[in-house]
N, C-alpha and C positions, 0 to 999 in steps of 0.2 A: 803106271799108267794111267791104269782104264779106273783107280782109284781118282788119278787127277783128273782127268776127264770126269767124271759123274760127279767131284764136286765142285767145279767150273759151272755142269750143270745147272746142280743147285742153286750157284749164286744167281744164276742167269734168268731162272725161276723165281727165285724172291726180287731181285731189281725190276722186271717185269710186275710182277705184284703191285710190289711201291709206287712203282711207276702208272699203274692202272688205279690204285685206290686213289694216288694225288691226284688223277683225273676226275675222278667221277663222284671227288668228295664236293667237288664243287657246291655250295648251299644250291636248293630249287627254291625258286623263285618264281611266286604267282601276282598278280596286280585284278583288283576288280575295284568297281568305282561303281558309288552316289551319287543319282541325279536330286536335284531339289530346285523348287520354281527361279529360284535367284543365286545358285552354289551347286558346284558338283565338287564331288571330293573321291581323290583316288587313295587307295590302299597297297601298299606294297606288302606284302609277308615272305619273310623268312624266318622259319623256325616258330616260335616263340617270340619274334620279333613283328614291330608294324609299323611302316612310314608311312603316312596321312599327312594329306596335302590336298589342301581346299583354296577353288578358284573361283571367281563370276563366271559365266555362260559367255561375257563379251569383255575384254580385254582395250582397253588405249595404248596406244603404241608410245609409250612415255617413261621416262625414268628418273624418282625410281618406282618399280612397277617388284616389290618381290615380294614371295612366297614363302611362311616358315614354317619349316619341318613339325611335324609331328609324331617323337618317337613313344611306344609304348609296349610293355613285355620284353622288355632288356635292351643293351645298347646293341647296334650293329657293329660286323666287323671289323676292326679301322681300314681293311684294306679296298671298303669297298664306297662307291662315291652316287653320287647323284648327276644328274649330267641332262641341262637342255637348251640348245640355241645355243651349244661350245661352251657354255659355262658348266663348270663340273667345280662341286661341292662335297666334301666326307659328309659322311650322314651322320648328323648331331641331333638331339631335341632341342629343339630353338634354333636352326642354323637357317639361315637363309638365302637363296636362292632368285639371282636379281635375271627376271623373264626375259629384257630387250639389255643385254650387257652394251657398256659404249663400245664402240669395235666392230661389232657381228653384225651380220647383217639381218635388218629387222623382216619380219615376217609379213608377209603381203595376205590380204585380208580369207584368201580361197585356203591357205595352210594353217594347221594345227597346232598345237602345242605338243608335243613330245618330249615324254620324260624317262629315261631309262635309267636304271643300276644299272653298274661297271666296278669291272676291279680295276687293277694298279693296271693292267696291259692292256686298259682301254677295250676288253670283251663285255657284251652286253647280257647282263641276266635274264633279265625283261623288262620289257618297254611298257610304258601307259600311252597313247595315242589318243588323248582327251578332244573332249567336241567343241573347247572351247575355241573362237574365232578371234582375231583381231579387227578394232574395229578401225572403219576408211577415216571414218570423221577427227579431231582431236577432240579430246576430253573438253568436257564442259565446264566454263569459269562458276566454278561455290564460291560464295564469298567465305571468310572467314565461318568457321559454325560447322550445325551438320545440313544436310541438302533438304528442300521440301522435296515431298514423299517418303519421307526417309519413314515416317508412321504410319504407311501406305495408308492414306487419307488422301482425297483428292475431290475438287469444285467445281464443276464447269456452270457456271452463269450464262442466262440468256436474259433479255425483258419482263420477262413475265414468271421465269419458275429458273430455280438453281437444285443441278441433279449432285447429292453426296454419294461419296465413295467414300465405304471404308471396310480394308485386308487387317486381317489378322493372322501373326506369325503364329509357327509350331513351336509348341516347347522341345529345347534339345537338338534345334536345326540351327548353322550355322546364319548369324545374322549379316547382312549385306546392307553399307548405309553408305550415303554420299556425304561427302565429306569435303571442307574448303580449308584454307588456309593450314595452319602449323596443325590443325585436327589429322590432316591429311600426309604430314610428313613423317619418317621415321623413328622421331623422339615423341612423337603422341601417343598418350599412355589412356585410358581405358577402363573405366568402372560400370558394372550395372547393382543397379541396388547396395550401393557401397562396398561389393567385391570387385576384384580388380579382373579382369576382361582380358583372354586372352587373343593376341593377335592374330590369325590366321593368314593372310592377305591383305595387300596392301596398295593405291600405287594414287597416280595425280588428283582423284576425285572420287577414291572407291576404300572403306576400310570394311573388313569381312573380320566379326568378332564370332568369342566361342561363351554362351554365357555360363558363367561359373557354377553358378545353381538354378538349373532349367526350371521353369511352376510359371503354371498361368496368373494372368492379372497385370496391370498396370509396370511393366520392367522401368523403371528411370536409368537412363545413359546419360554417361556426364564426360567430359574432358576437356581440359583447360580451361575451368569456368562457364564452359558451354554444357546444359542438359536440355534431354527430350525425354520426352515418355511414349513407349511403343504397347498396343497389345499382343498378349501371345494367351493363348489357349493348349489345350492338352487334345492331340490328333492321334485316335486308337484308329490302326485299321488292320483289315483281318482275312485274308484269302478263304471261302469257305471250302470245304475238301479236300484232298488230296490227290486230285486230278491233276499231272503232266500236260492235258490238250483238253479241250473240248468246254464247251458251255460251263459257267461258273459266276459264279456273285463276290463281291466284296461289301464287309460292313465295315462303316465309320461311325466312332463315337465320339462326339467334341462336350470336351467338358472343360470347367473354368470361364463359361463367358460371365456368370454372374458375380465374379471377380472383378470385372471390367466396368467402370464406372462409364461407358458411354451410351447415353440413349441408343438403343434398339431403331435401324430402317426398318423402313417398310417391306425391305423386298430381301430374303437371308437364304442364299447357295451357298454350296459349295462347289469351287475353280476346281476340276479336276485335268490333270497334265498327264499324257503318256506319253514316257523318252524313249520307249521301244516298242515301236508301231509292230517291229519283226518278229514281236517274241506274245504282243497282247492286243487284242482291238477290244474298245468299251464299245457295246453294244444296249446302256441304256440311255443314250443319249445323242444325236448328233453332234458331231464336230464342229466349231465355235468357229465361223470362216476357213475353213480348209482343214483348221491348225489342229494338231492334237492334242487340244483342248475340249472342254464342252463345261455345259453345268448344271447340276442334280440340285434338286429341292432339300430342302431340309425340314424335321418333325421334331418335337420333344420343346421343351424349357430351355433357358438360358443356365440351369444347370446340367443339362445335359441333352446333346441333341445328337441328331441322327442321321445316318441315310443309307442307303444303296443302290450297287449297280451292277447292272450287271454284264460280263466280260465275258471274250470265248481265248482260253490260249491255245498258241497257235504255236510254240513248241515247247520243253521244256524249260526248267531254269529259270531264277530269281525275274522279276515281275520292277519295273522302274516307272512310277507311277509316283506322284505327290496328288495334295489336294490342300486346298484354301479357304477358311471363311470368307466371303466378303459379303457384307450388307449394301445395301443401294437404298435410297429416299430421294424424295424431292422434295421441295418446297415451293410455297408461293403460288401456287396453280397445277396443273393434271401433267403427266405425264404427254411428252411431245408424240 
């Protein structure tokens, strides 16, 4: 009898140990985000596998509004799903998730999109609460083709003068464009300098592309017989020192302006945007109109422009800051 009881005891221990392993074998899931001036990307990581989602900062409540999964480092387990706003899709590279599925409650402007990875039982392993908001207004009506301003150029006309502004995209960043007609539909395909470009997200008036070969220059985007050229430079950003708190500086190098066949305008500066004011404070210049953006001057020539900005680190961790080269000039008179 004692031997039998001992055998049952060992069996109970083995069953308990196996149950504990099953419980704690749930894969660890982590989330990180990266904000740019036009877009924000969330990355879910489980082991060596990563799922990336890229969205514009503001979405329009329209369908189709679709984000496409970008999976790298290996496939996710088949029992895991991506869930948002009641829509649940198995995690696979290129799989689409409708952000405002029909029959579901639409998000209000104050509500933020939330994405989570869950298992077959509906248990959430981790979630990403985005800073993406939905617009109160309807999407703008853009005619067939590429929308105005997608090349980041703008003109303000007055009776005696015209102000011209030209922005430059950073190589490797997701490319947000305004599009209309067939270009906005799910069948619309795009190329950059003749190479197929991956569509990261799209809705009724916007599309986000991944550059297949990031480089400086006038990059030509084509789709369905329409084309447009966008100026792209290489931005290098370096946080000086290894301090986790206190004053320090960020250095910027801008390369490739000399590869862009656009006339240089008289005023040239770097637009600096801080997406996490609780972690970093910009000291080198005052915020523009109370926003977390500021302008800093550039030095050097077209082949290499430089800038530096003093900042204060408020707490440890990665900083969330982005910069864009902008040129402004006037014709036909002096500045008002």
